[in-house]
N, C-alpha and C positions, 0 to 999 in steps of 0.2 A: 778768589772771590769769597767774601764772608756773607753768608745768606742765612735764611731762616727767620728773618725779622721783617716781614713774615715770609712763610713759604710761598704765599700767593704772589708777591712781587718778585721773589727769587725765581720762581718758575717763569715769570714774564721776562726777567733779565736773561735767563738761560736761553729762552727761545729767541729773543731779539738779538742777542750777541751772535748766535749762530746764523740767523737770517742775514745779518749785516756782513759777517765773515764770508758767507757763501756768495752774496751779491758782489762783493769786492774781489775775492780771489777766484771764484768760479768753481765749476764742477760740483762735487758734493762735499765741499770743504766744511769742516766743523771746527769751532774754536777750541784750542787746547786750554781748558779751564780746570784749575785746582779749586774745588769748592769745599769750604768748611761751613756746613749748615748747622748753626747752633739752635738750641731749644728756646723758642720764644717764651715759653712759660717760665723758664728759669730767669730769663732777662726781665720779664714783667714782675716776677717775685722780688728781684733786687730793686728795680727802679720804682715800681708803683707801691708795692706792699711794704717792703722794708725801707724804702727811700735811701738805699745804700748805693750811692753812685760809685764808690770805690770798688765794690764787689762787681758791679756791672762793667766797670772799666777793665777789671782783671779778666772778666769773661771774654771781652773783646780782644784783649792782649793775647790771651791763650789761643783764641781762634786765629789771630794774625800770625802768631808764631808757627801754628800748624801749617798755614798756607805757605809761609816762608820756607819751612822745612821741606815742603813738598816740591820746591823748586820754582815757585812763582817769581817773576821779575818785578812786579808791582802789585799793589792790592787795591781791589775795588770792594766797597761795602754797598750792598744793595738795599740801603736804608738811609734816609736823610738824617734823622736825629742822632743816630749812632756816631755820626761824624764829629759830634762834640767831644768825643774821646780821642780823636786823632792827635791833638797836640801832646797828650800824655803818653799815648801808645807809640807814636812814631820814633821817639828817641831810643826805644828798646829794640828796634829792628834795623836790618841792613838794607831793606828795600823800601821804596816810597809808597805812599798812598796816591791814588788818583782821586782828588777831592771833588765831591759832587757839587758843592757850592761854587768852587772855582770854575768848573766847567759851565755851570749855569750862568754865572756872572759874565763870562766871556761871550756867551750866546746873546745875553741881553745887551751887552755893549755893541754887538754887531747890528742890533736893531735900533741903536741910538735912542734907547729908552732911558729916562732918568729916574722914574719913580715906578715901582712895581709893588703889587700886593703879594703876600706870602701866605700860603695855606700849608698846614701840616699838623703834626701832633703838637701838644702844648709846648714841649721843650724846644721844638723848632721855631714856633711862632714867638715865644717869649724869651728865648735865649739870644745870646749875642754872637754865637759862632757863625751863623748864616749872615746876619745883618752886617757883621764886621767885615766879612769878605766882600759883600756887595758894596759896602762903603768904600773899600779900597779901590773899587772900580768906578767910583763916582755915582753910585746908584743908591737912591733913597728907598727905604722899605716901609710899606704900610702893612699892618696886620689887622685882622678883624677885631671888632670890639669884644668886650668880655663875654657877652652872651653868644656871639657868633663863634668865638674861639672854643667855648664849651661845646657848641654844636659840631663844629668841624672835627675837633679832637674825639668827641664821643662816637661819632659815626665811623671814624677810622678804627677805634679800639673795639667797638662793639659789633661792627659789621664787616668792614672791608678786610681786616686781617683774617677773618673767618670765611672769606670768599663770598660775601653777601653784598650784592650791588643792586640797589632798587631805584626805580624812577622817582620815588619820593625824596630819597637822599640826593639824587642828581638835581632835582628842582631846588632843594634847599641850598646846595652848594652854588648853584647859579645865582641864587638870590644874594648870597654872601659876596660873590664876585661882583655883582652889580653894585652892591654897597661900596666895595672897595673902589670901583671905577668912579662912582659919584664923589668919592673923597679925593680923587686925583690919581689913582693908579692907572698908568698907561698900559700895563700888562699885568699878568699874574703868574706866579711861580706855583706849579703843582708840586709842592715841596714835601710830599710823602709819596713813596713809590707805588702806593696802591691807588692814588687819586687818578692817574691816567687810565686806569682800568674802569673808572666810573665815568669820566668825562672825555669826550673826543674834542679835538681842537676846534672842529667846525661848529660845535655846540656853544662855544664860548665867544662872547661878543667882542672881546679884546684879545690882543696877542697873548698866547699862553705858552708856558715853557714846561714841558714834560721833563722832569729831572731824570726819569727812567730812560727816555729816548736819548737825551743829551749825554747822559753818562755812558750808555751803551755805545753810541757813536764814537765818543772820545776814547773808550776802552779799546775798540778794535783799531782805531787809527793809531793809537800808541803802540799796540801790540805789533802791528805791521811795521811801524817805524823802527821799533826795537829789534 
């Protein structure tokens, strides 16, 4: 697993993976996880301040190679937007990635939804790596408007990655989801692994898809199968 982006959601991944493993296997089972926790500050320096996508990609490749060298059979990234680097990184490895967008698309298909809203950081909402995979599954994607995207992105970057979750931000996100629903979204993807720590499914008026939960469930299922 590649983590650290942020440590907050990585900790949630670690806990959930082990809870699922114990539920399925029984006893006091814990998952065998090789974790490479990278420095988010370095990642932000490359992506935000330097706007150097190549350097950020190299950082993820280095982390993936470390996980591979540790004996992992497949790789999970506990961050949505970092998956945009998978097409460039994967050819340099001998083990595959379990892609978060693919797992999410499969879950949406099972609910027979055709149009969903997508929340996340700016590169997730405005990029094509997520929407492209959803489209392959016949799913149309709606993203918040420009002001809403700024709000959603800013709250992740300024609060959630620092383990700050407030009722005010929760209310703001629910307003954005309501706006997406009015525009035709039948469900909403919580496309940043910190967002499920802010919002519970029963607080959201339409079907929601926690990428953290879906990714963790798929990870343990694959590990057991392998």
